C-alpha positions as CSV (number, residue, x, y, z in Angstrom):
1,X,-7.3,-31.8,-4.0
2,X,-4.5,-34.0,-2.7
3,X,-5.5,-35.1,0.8
4,X,-1.9,-35.4,2.0
5,X,-1.1,-31.8,1.0
6,X,-4.4,-30.6,2.6
7,X,-3.4,-32.4,5.8
8,X,0.0,-30.7,5.7
9,X,-1.6,-27.3,5.1
10,X,-3.8,-27.8,8.2
11,X,-0.8,-28.7,10.3
12,X,1.2,-25.7,9.0
13,X,-1.7,-23.4,9.9
14,X,-1.5,-24.7,13.4
15,X,2.2,-24.2,13.4
16,X,1.8,-20.6,12.2
17,X,-0.7,-20.0,15.0
18,X,1.7,-21.4,17.6
19,X,4.5,-19.2,16.3
20,X,2.3,-16.2,16.4
21,X,1.6,-16.8,20.0
22,X,5.3,-17.0,20.7
23,X,5.9,-13.6,19.2
24,X,4.5,-12.0,22.3
25,X,6.4,-14.2,24.7
26,X,9.6,-13.0,26.5
27,X,11.7,-15.8,24.9
28,X,14.3,-14.2,22.7
29,X,15.3,-15.6,19.3
30,X,18.9,-15.4,20.5
31,X,18.2,-18.1,23.1
32,X,20.3,-21.2,21.8
33,X,17.6,-23.6,23.1
34,X,14.9,-21.7,21.2
35,X,17.0,-21.6,18.0
36,X,17.8,-25.3,18.2
37,X,14.1,-26.3,18.7
38,X,12.9,-23.9,15.9
39,X,15.5,-25.2,13.4
40,X,14.7,-28.9,14.2
41,X,11.0,-28.2,13.7
42,X,11.5,-26.3,10.5
43,X,13.8,-29.1,9.1
44,X,11.2,-31.8,9.9
45,X,8.4,-29.9,8.2
46,X,10.5,-29.0,5.2
47,X,11.6,-32.6,4.5
48,X,8.0,-33.7,4.9
49,X,6.8,-31.1,2.5
50,X,9.6,-31.8,0.0
51,X,8.5,-35.5,0.0
52,X,4.9,-34.5,-0.8
53,X,5.9,-32.1,-3.5
54,X,8.2,-34.6,-5.1
55,X,5.3,-37.0,-5.3
56,X,2.5,-34.7,-6.4
57,X,4.2,-32.0,-8.4
58,X,5.4,-33.6,-11.6
59,X,7.4,-30.7,-13.1
60,X,9.3,-30.3,-9.8
61,X,9.9,-34.0,-9.6
62,X,11.5,-34.0,-13.0
63,X,13.8,-31.1,-11.9
64,X,14.8,-32.9,-8.8
65,X,15.6,-36.1,-10.6
66,X,17.7,-34.2,-13.1
67,X,19.7,-33.0,-10.1
68,X,19.9,-36.5,-8.7
69,X,18.0,-35.5,-5.6
70,X,15.1,-37.5,-4.1
71,X,13.4,-37.7,-0.7
72,X,15.7,-40.7,0.1
73,X,18.8,-38.5,-0.3
74,X,17.7,-35.4,1.7
75,X,18.4,-35.2,5.4
76,X,18.4,-31.4,5.8
77,X,16.3,-28.6,4.3
78,X,19.4,-27.0,2.7
79,X,19.7,-30.0,0.4
80,X,16.2,-29.5,-1.1
81,X,16.5,-28.3,-4.8
82,X,15.5,-24.7,-5.3
83,X,13.7,-23.8,-8.5
84,X,14.6,-20.6,-10.3
85,X,11.8,-18.1,-10.5
86,X,12.2,-18.2,-14.3
87,X,10.9,-21.8,-14.3
88,X,7.5,-20.4,-13.2
89,X,7.2,-18.8,-16.6
90,X,7.6,-22.1,-18.5
91,X,6.2,-24.7,-16.2
92,X,3.0,-25.2,-14.2
93,X,4.8,-25.7,-10.9
94,X,1.8,-26.7,-8.9
95,X,0.1,-29.7,-7.4
96,X,-3.3,-28.3,-8.1
97,X,-5.2,-30.0,-11.0
98,X,-6.1,-27.6,-13.9
99,X,-9.7,-27.5,-12.8
100,X,-8.9,-26.4,-9.3
101,X,-6.6,-23.4,-10.3
102,X,-9.1,-20.7,-9.4
103,X,-6.6,-17.9,-9.0
104,X,-3.1,-17.1,-10.4
105,X,-0.6,-14.5,-9.3
106,X,1.7,-13.2,-12.0
107,X,5.2,-11.7,-11.6
108,X,5.4,-8.1,-12.5
109,X,7.3,-7.0,-15.5
110,X,7.0,-5.3,-18.9
111,X,4.1,-6.3,-21.1
112,X,6.7,-7.9,-23.5
113,X,7.8,-10.4,-20.9
114,X,6.1,-13.7,-20.1
115,X,5.1,-13.6,-16.4
116,X,5.7,-16.2,-13.8
117,X,2.6,-18.0,-12.7
118,X,1.8,-19.0,-9.1
119,X,-1.5,-21.0,-9.1
120,X,-3.9,-20.9,-6.2
121,X,-7.3,-22.1,-5.1
122,X,-9.4,-21.2,-2.0
123,X,-7.3,-23.5,0.3
124,X,-3.9,-22.2,-0.8
125,X,-5.1,-18.6,-0.6
126,X,-6.4,-19.2,2.9
127,X,-2.9,-20.4,3.8
128,X,-1.3,-17.5,2.1
129,X,-3.4,-15.1,4.2
130,X,-2.7,-17.1,7.4
131,X,1.0,-16.7,6.7
132,X,1.0,-13.0,5.8
133,X,-1.0,-11.5,8.7
134,X,0.9,-12.6,11.9
135,X,4.3,-11.5,10.6
136,X,3.0,-8.2,9.2
137,X,1.2,-7.6,12.5
138,X,4.3,-8.4,14.5
139,X,6.7,-6.3,12.5
140,X,4.5,-3.2,12.1
141,X,3.0,-3.5,15.6
142,X,-0.6,-3.6,14.4
143,X,-2.1,-5.4,17.4
144,X,-5.0,-3.0,17.8
145,X,-5.7,-2.3,14.1
146,X,-7.4,1.0,15.1
147,X,-6.0,3.2,12.4
148,X,-7.1,4.3,8.9
149,X,-5.8,2.5,5.9
150,X,-4.3,4.2,2.9
151,X,-3.1,2.1,-0.1
152,X,-1.2,3.7,-2.9
153,X,-2.0,0.9,-5.4
154,X,-4.9,0.0,-7.6
155,X,-7.7,-2.1,-6.0
156,X,-7.8,-5.9,-6.3
157,X,-10.6,-5.9,-8.9
158,X,-8.3,-3.8,-11.2
159,X,-5.2,-6.0,-10.6
160,X,-6.5,-9.6,-10.0
161,X,-3.1,-11.2,-10.6
162,X,-1.1,-9.1,-8.2
163,X,0.0,-10.9,-5.1
164,X,0.9,-7.5,-3.5
165,X,-2.5,-6.1,-4.1
166,X,-4.1,-9.3,-2.8
167,X,-2.0,-8.8,0.4
168,X,-3.1,-5.2,0.7
169,X,-6.7,-6.1,0.1
170,X,-6.5,-8.7,2.9
171,X,-5.2,-6.0,5.2
172,X,-8.1,-3.9,4.1
173,X,-10.5,-6.7,5.1
174,X,-8.8,-7.1,8.5
175,X,-9.2,-3.4,9.1
176,X,-12.8,-3.5,8.0
177,X,-12.1,-0.7,5.6
178,X,-14.0,0.3,2.4
179,X,-12.5,-0.4,-1.0
180,X,-12.0,3.3,-1.7
181,X,-8.8,3.2,0.4
182,X,-7.0,2.4,-2.8
183,X,-5.8,5.5,-4.6
184,X,-3.9,3.8,-7.4
185,X,-5.1,3.5,-10.9
186,X,-4.2,1.3,-14.0
187,X,-3.5,3.2,-17.2
188,X,-4.2,2.1,-20.8
189,X,-0.9,0.1,-21.1
190,X,-1.5,-1.7,-17.8
191,X,1.0,0.3,-15.7
192,X,0.1,1.6,-12.3
193,X,-0.3,5.3,-11.7
194,X,-1.4,7.2,-8.6
195,X,-4.4,9.5,-8.1
196,X,-2.4,12.0,-6.0
197,X,-5.5,14.1,-5.0
198,X,-7.2,10.9,-3.7
199,X,-4.1,9.9,-1.8
200,X,-3.7,13.3,-0.2
201,X,-7.4,13.4,0.7
202,X,-7.2,10.0,2.4
203,X,-4.1,11.1,4.4
204,X,-5.8,14.3,5.6
205,X,-9.2,12.8,6.4
206,X,-9.8,11.8,10.1
207,X,-6.6,13.8,10.9
208,X,-6.5,12.6,14.6
209,X,-6.5,8.9,13.7
210,X,-3.2,7.0,13.0
211,X,-2.7,5.8,9.4
212,X,-1.3,2.7,7.9
213,X,0.1,3.7,4.5
214,X,1.0,0.9,2.1
215,X,2.6,1.4,-1.3
216,X,5.5,0.7,-3.7
217,X,8.5,3.0,-3.7
218,X,7.6,4.6,-7.0
219,X,4.1,5.4,-5.7
220,X,5.6,7.2,-2.7
221,X,7.8,9.2,-5.1
222,X,4.8,10.3,-7.1
223,X,3.0,11.3,-3.9
224,X,6.0,13.1,-2.3
225,X,7.0,14.9,-5.5
226,X,3.4,16.2,-5.9
227,X,3.4,17.4,-2.2
228,X,6.8,19.1,-2.8
229,X,5.4,20.9,-5.8
230,X,2.5,22.4,-3.8
231,X,4.7,22.9,-0.7
232,X,2.5,20.6,1.4
233,X,3.8,19.1,4.7
234,X,1.7,16.8,6.8
235,X,2.2,15.7,10.4
236,X,0.4,12.4,10.5
237,X,-0.7,11.2,14.0
238,X,1.6,9.3,16.3
239,X,1.6,5.5,15.7
240,X,1.2,6.0,12.0
241,X,3.0,3.3,10.1
242,X,4.4,3.4,6.5
243,X,5.2,0.2,4.5
244,X,7.0,0.6,1.3
245,X,7.7,-2.4,-0.9
246,X,10.4,-1.2,-3.3
247,X,10.1,-1.0,-7.0
248,X,10.9,1.8,-9.6
249,X,11.8,0.4,-13.0
250,X,11.3,3.6,-14.9
251,X,7.9,4.6,-13.4
252,X,9.4,7.5,-11.4
253,X,12.7,8.9,-10.6
254,X,14.7,6.4,-8.5
255,X,15.9,7.3,-5.0
256,X,18.2,5.5,-2.6
257,X,16.0,4.0,0.1
258,X,17.4,6.3,2.8
259,X,16.7,9.3,0.7
260,X,13.1,8.1,0.1
261,X,12.6,7.5,3.8
262,X,13.9,11.0,4.6
263,X,11.4,12.5,2.2
264,X,8.6,10.4,3.9
265,X,9.6,11.8,7.2
266,X,9.9,15.3,5.9
267,X,6.6,15.4,4.0
268,X,4.4,13.0,6.0
269,X,5.8,13.6,9.5
270,X,6.4,9.9,10.1
271,X,9.6,9.1,12.1
272,X,12.2,6.7,10.6
273,X,11.4,4.0,13.1
274,X,7.8,3.8,11.8
275,X,8.8,3.4,8.2
276,X,9.1,-0.3,7.3
277,X,10.2,-2.2,4.2
278,X,8.8,-5.5,2.8
279,X,10.3,-8.1,0.6
280,X,8.0,-10.5,-1.3
281,X,7.3,-11.9,-4.7
282,X,4.5,-13.6,-6.6
283,X,6.2,-17.0,-6.3
284,X,6.2,-16.9,-2.5
285,X,3.4,-17.1,0.1
286,X,5.4,-15.4,3.0
287,X,7.0,-12.0,3.2
288,X,10.2,-10.7,4.9
289,X,10.3,-7.4,6.8
290,X,13.3,-5.3,7.8
291,X,14.5,-5.8,11.3
292,X,16.2,-3.2,13.6
293,X,19.0,-1.5,11.8
294,X,22.7,-2.3,12.0
295,X,23.9,1.2,11.5
296,X,22.3,2.2,8.3
297,X,21.8,-1.4,7.1
298,X,18.3,-2.8,6.8
299,X,18.2,-6.5,7.6
300,X,15.3,-8.5,6.3
301,X,14.0,-11.6,8.0
302,X,11.3,-14.1,7.1
303,X,8.9,-15.6,9.7
304,X,9.8,-18.8,11.4
305,X,8.0,-20.9,8.8
306,X,10.4,-19.7,6.1
307,X,14.1,-19.5,5.7
308,X,16.5,-17.4,3.6
309,X,20.0,-18.5,2.3
310,X,22.5,-16.4,0.4
311,X,24.5,-18.7,-1.9
312,X,27.5,-18.3,-4.2
313,X,26.4,-18.4,-7.8
314,X,29.6,-20.3,-8.6
315,X,29.5,-23.1,-6.0
316,X,25.9,-23.0,-4.9
317,X,27.1,-23.0,-1.3
318,X,26.0,-20.6,1.4
319,X,28.3,-17.6,1.6
320,X,30.0,-16.5,4.8
321,X,28.6,-13.8,7.1
322,X,28.8,-10.4,5.4
323,X,29.4,-11.8,1.9
324,X,27.3,-11.3,-1.2
325,X,25.4,-13.9,-3.2
326,X,22.1,-14.9,-4.7
327,X,19.1,-15.1,-2.4
328,X,17.2,-18.4,-1.9
329,X,14.0,-18.7,0.0
330,X,12.4,-21.9,1.5
331,X,8.8,-21.1,2.3
332,X,6.7,-23.8,4.0
333,X,3.5,-21.8,3.1
334,X,4.1,-22.7,-0.6
335,X,2.4,-26.0,0.1
336,X,0.7,-26.5,-3.3
337,X,3.5,-25.1,-5.5
338,X,7.3,-25.4,-4.7
339,X,8.8,-24.6,-1.3
340,X,12.3,-23.9,-2.4
341,X,12.8,-20.8,-4.6
342,X,16.0,-19.5,-6.2
343,X,15.5,-15.8,-6.7
344,X,17.4,-13.4,-9.0
345,X,18.2,-11.0,-6.2
346,X,21.6,-10.2,-4.8
347,X,21.8,-10.1,-1.0
348,X,24.4,-9.9,1.8
349,X,24.2,-12.6,4.5
350,X,23.4,-11.0,7.9
351,X,22.9,-13.6,10.5
352,X,19.6,-15.3,10.0
353,X,18.5,-12.5,7.8
354,X,19.8,-10.7,4.7
355,X,20.5,-7.2,3.4
356,X,18.9,-6.8,0.0
357,X,21.1,-5.3,-2.7
358,X,18.8,-5.5,-5.8
359,X,18.5,-7.5,-9.0
360,X,21.5,-9.5,-10.3
361,X,23.0,-8.1,-13.5
362,X,21.6,-9.3,-16.9
363,X,18.2,-10.2,-15.3
364,X,14.8,-9.1,-16.8
365,X,13.4,-6.1,-15.0
366,X,10.5,-6.9,-12.8
367,X,9.0,-5.4,-9.7
368,X,5.7,-3.8,-8.5
369,X,6.6,-0.7,-10.4
370,X,5.9,-2.5,-13.7
371,X,2.9,-4.4,-12.6
372,X,0.4,-5.2,-15.3
373,X,-3.3,-6.0,-14.7
């Protein structure tokens, strides 16, 4: 382990803890003084981490030098070179020595595609978990964690390379729930399926307790279609939360997000304000959640230790408010890999957040709907 990166990771965990405490404070993120302080702090941490990754991550250093960018030339985090997600398929973009790579998350996709690889060890996984919980808790209002957990995915032992299932399994451990909360399965070709009967049983057990229901969009479609077929309506208890993570790619019929959420309300009895969306990927360690709507628009935002930019594919410059471009993410929790990630997703710039449009044209299909074990 590189001591300098471990020291930074410890400092970042303190920073995350401090940010989590601020979530409950009355200071609004629209306060100019708060925004200025947060931006300055993020910039300082980002430049510090870039310097460490330039030194200790050889493939990334080669990419940066090819773009004529070094720590000596960077004065703002927006100047840090972003690595395309496709590079994670070809390069070991990690500072971890081979012998310390105890875990790897793969991007989802068809079995014919070579997956991206995000290497981890115990220390980086601990940081991943420290990053995911406060922002999830804040956005889904899970302070008391007193509900029942229902996961529409396979369990972690069946999908050891899925960052999404690792996330769900960490939530399970926070809830103190048993492993049988997972009602998903893995079929012979590695695709995820849903045990509908198990999912319905989990939703109808302990009928007076709120539920936290986690799943991909296609798993919700399988569940809701099965409920429609048998004319089943549930009225899940107040304070039930639903988190859907997107993803179809041929594993079910595709629905516009609003239509899917209307079905969730109709069949599960969960009001729209309690249905949340998550944006994440195997190459990241932090997740974005949708914020209060602007009309029918869902605006995603990352936690204070990550930033999103929407850039023009022609000029690589940030687009204007309301314009469309490619999404970049700068994630400080990616300490031992690469902080700056160029995604293949189209987005609209919405203030400090973004409206997600989907994959850019001519990009390989990927997403939790095609996850392989």
